[in-house]
C-alpha positions in Angstrom: 0.0 0.0 0.0 1.2 3.5 -0.7 2.8 5.0 2.4 0.9 8.2 1.8 -2.4 6.3 2.1 -1.2 4.5 5.3 -0.2 7.7 7.1 -3.3 9.6 6.1 -5.7 6.8 7.0 -4.1 6.5 10.4 -4.6 10.1 11.2 -8.1 10.8 9.9 -9.8 10.8 13.3 -7.1 13.0 14.9 -7.0 15.5 12.1 -10.7 15.9 11.9 -10.7 17.3 15.4 -8.0 19.8 14.3 -10.1 21.5 11.6 -11.4 24.7 13.0 -14.0 27.2 12.0 -12.8 30.7 11.4 -15.6 32.8 12.8 -19.2 32.2 11.8 -18.5 32.0 8.0 -17.7 29.0 5.9 -13.9 29.5 5.9 -11.9 26.7 7.4 -8.3 26.0 8.2 -6.6 22.7 8.9 -3.5 21.6 10.8 -0.7 19.2 9.9 2.8 18.2 11.0 5.9 18.6 8.9 7.9 15.4 8.5 10.9 15.2 6.2 12.9 12.1 5.0 16.1 13.2 6.6 15.0 15.3 9.6 16.1 18.4 7.8 14.0 21.6 7.7 11.3 21.9 5.0 11.8 24.8 2.7 8.8 27.2 2.4 8.4 28.5 -1.2 7.1 31.8 -2.6 4.7 29.9 -4.9 3.5 26.3 -5.2 6.5 25.0 -7.1 9.7 23.2 -6.1 11.6 25.7 -8.2 10.1 28.8 -6.6 12.3 31.0 -4.4 12.6 30.2 -0.7 10.9 32.4 1.8 11.9 30.5 4.9 11.9 27.0 6.4 10.0 24.9 8.9 11.8 22.4 11.3 11.0 18.7 11.1 8.2 17.8 13.5 6.7 21.3 13.6 2.9 21.6 13.7 1.5 24.0 11.1 -1.7 25.7 10.3 -2.8 25.3 6.7 -4.9 28.2 5.6 -5.6 26.8 2.1 -4.4 24.3 -0.5 -3.7 24.5 -4.2 -2.1 22.4 -7.0 1.4 23.0 -8.2 4.5 21.1 -9.2 4.6 17.3 -8.4 6.9 16.3 -5.5 8.1 12.9 -4.2 8.2 13.2 -0.5 8.0 11.2 2.8 4.3 10.6 2.2 4.3 9.6 -1.4 3.9 11.7 -4.6 1.6 14.7 -4.6 1.0 17.9 -6.5 -0.9 19.5 -3.6 0.7 22.4 -1.9 -0.2 23.8 1.6 -0.3 27.5 2.3 1.5 28.0 5.6 1.9 31.6 6.7 3.1 33.7 3.7 4.4 30.7 1.7 3.8 27.2 0.4 5.1 23.7 1.4 4.6 20.5 -0.5 1.9 18.3 1.1 4.1 15.3 0.4 6.0 16.3 3.5 3.0 17.2 5.7 1.0 14.8 7.9 -2.6 15.9 7.4 -4.6 12.7 7.9 -5.8 12.6 4.3 -4.4 11.9 0.8 -6.7 14.6 -0.5 -7.5 18.2 0.4 -8.1 19.1 4.0 -8.3 22.9 3.6 -10.2 25.2 1.2 -8.7 26.2 -2.2 -6.4 29.1 -2.2 -7.5 32.2 -3.9 -4.5 31.9 -6.2 -2.1 34.6 -7.4 -3.0 38.2 -6.8 -1.6 38.8 -10.3 -4.1 39.3 -13.1 -3.8 39.0 -16.9 -3.0 42.3 -18.6 -2.5 43.5 -22.2 -0.9 46.7 -21.1 2.1 47.4 -23.4 1.4 44.5 -25.7 -0.7 46.2 -28.4 -3.0 43.1 -28.6 -6.3 43.7 -30.5 -8.2 41.8 -27.8 -8.3 42.1 -24.0 -7.6 39.0 -21.8 -11.3 38.5 -21.2 -12.1 38.7 -24.9 -9.3 36.3 -25.7 -10.6 33.7 -23.2 -14.1 34.1 -24.4 -13.0 33.5 -28.0 -10.8 30.6 -27.1 -13.8 28.9 -25.5 -15.8 29.2 -28.7 -13.1 27.2 -30.5 -13.3 24.1 -28.3 -13.7 20.9 -30.5 -12.6 17.3 -30.6 -12.2 17.0 -34.4 -8.8 16.5 -36.0 -8.3 19.8 -37.8 -5.1 20.5 -39.6 -5.2 24.2 -38.6 -4.9 23.1 -34.9 -2.5 20.2 -35.1 0.9 21.4 -33.9 0.0 25.1 -34.0 -0.2 25.9 -30.3 1.7 29.3 -30.4 -0.4 30.5 -33.4 -3.6 29.5 -31.7 -2.8 31.6 -28.7 -2.0 34.5 -31.0 -5.3 34.1 -32.8 -7.1 34.2 -29.5 -5.7 37.6 -29.0 -6.6 38.9 -32.5 -3.4 38.1 -34.4 -2.9 35.8 -37.4 0.4 34.5 -36.1 2.7 34.9 -33.0 5.8 36.1 -34.8 7.9 33.3 -33.1 9.1 30.1 -34.8 8.2 27.8 -31.8 6.5 28.0 -28.4 9.9 27.7 -26.7 11.5 30.4 -28.8 8.5 32.6 -28.0 9.2 32.1 -24.2 12.8 33.1 -24.7 11.8 36.3 -26.6 9.3 37.6 -24.0 10.7 40.4 -21.8 11.4 39.4 -18.2 8.9 42.0 -16.9 6.1 40.0 -18.6 7.2 36.5 -17.4 6.5 34.6 -14.2 8.9 31.6 -14.2 7.8 28.6 -12.2 4.5 30.1 -11.1 1.6 27.7 -11.4 -1.1 30.3 -10.4 -1.9 31.4 -14.0 -4.7 34.0 -14.3 -7.3 33.6 -17.0 -5.8 34.9 -20.2 -2.2 34.2 -19.2 -0.1 31.9 -21.4 1.6 28.8 -19.9 4.8 27.6 -21.5 6.7 24.3 -21.6 10.0 23.1 -22.9 10.9 19.7 -24.5 13.5 18.3 -26.8 11.4 19.8 -29.6 9.4 23.0 -30.1 7.9 23.1 -26.6 4.3 23.9 -25.9 2.1 26.8 -24.9 -1.6 27.2 -24.0 -4.1 29.8 -22.6 -5.5 29.8 -19.1 -9.2 30.0 -18.6 -8.9 30.3 -14.9 -9.1 28.0 -11.8 -6.1 25.9 -12.9 -7.7 25.0 -16.3 -6.4 25.7 -19.8 -7.3 25.2 -23.4 -4.8 23.3 -25.5 -4.5 21.7 -28.9 -3.6 18.1 -29.4 -3.5 16.9 -25.8 -6.8 15.0 -26.0 -6.5 14.1 -29.7 -4.5 15.4 -32.6 -6.0 18.5 -34.1 -8.5 19.0 -31.2 -8.8 21.9 -28.9 -9.9 20.9 -25.4 -9.6 21.6 -21.7 -6.5 20.4 -19.8 -4.2 21.1 -16.9 -0.5 21.8 -16.5 -0.2 18.4 -14.8 -1.7 16.6 -17.8 0.8 18.2 -20.2 3.7 17.2 -17.9 2.6 13.7 -17.4 1.3 12.8 -20.8 3.9 14.5 -22.9 6.8 14.7 -20.5 7.2 18.4 -21.0 8.9 20.7 -18.4 6.8 23.6 -17.2 8.6 26.9 -17.5 6.0 29.3 -16.1 3.5 31.8 -17.5 3.5 35.1 -19.2 1.3 38.0 -20.0 0.1 37.8 -23.6 3.1 39.3 -25.3 3.7 38.4 -29.0 6.8 39.0 -31.1 4.6 40.0 -34.1 3.9 43.4 -32.5 7.5 44.1 -31.4 
C-alpha cells in the first residue's frame, strides 16, 4: 500500500478534530505536522513550485496551520507523490511532507495569485477576457489541420493576431521580456499563457482560470480541449517553464 495512504488513513480521526471554523462564516483552516525524510527543515516556497524561491523553512516535526491548499509542481516526499501544496503563513510547502490525515485536500482552495492578466504594453487587439471568451468558442474534438501542432499560433489568434511572430513556443518564451514573465509560477490567471519546454518545439496554452487551460492536441491530434499543467507534464513529459502575460513578437 502507498505509504501516503497509510499515514493519512491512520490520522483521519485526529486531524478531523483539528479542523477549526474561522468565525461564523464558511472559511476553514486545517493543521498538519511537517515530517521530512532526513529530519532536515522543510523549505517554504514563494509559490506552489519546487523551483520557486525560498521564503523560509520549517523544522522537522513542527505543527503548522494550513490556511488553504492548491495544486502545483509534483513532489516525491515522505508521504508519497503529490501535487498538492499547503499555504502556511506567507508561503507554500509540499503536502508530500506534511502529515494531514488525508491523501486529498483538508483545507479550502487558495484564492491563487494576486496577479491578473493584462494586455498593457502588448498592443493586442483583444483584451484578456475577450481572448478567453473567443478561445472557449473554439473548443472541439475533431482532427483539424489548422490546430495540429500550432499551439503558439492558436494563442496569437485568440488575441486577434494571425500568427505569433515566433518560430516555436519555446522560442516565444525566450523572446518575452522578463517583466512580462513569471517563471515557475503555477497560479496562472485567465488569459495568461503557460509555456513548456521539451526536446522539440515546446508547448504553450491559454489559461481559462481555476487551474484550467485550453490546448490543442493533448486530447487528440487537431483537437482543442480543456486540460491542466499536470496533464501536459505527465502525458507529454514536458517541463513547465512558467506563465507570461500575452506578449507576442509579431507586434515588437
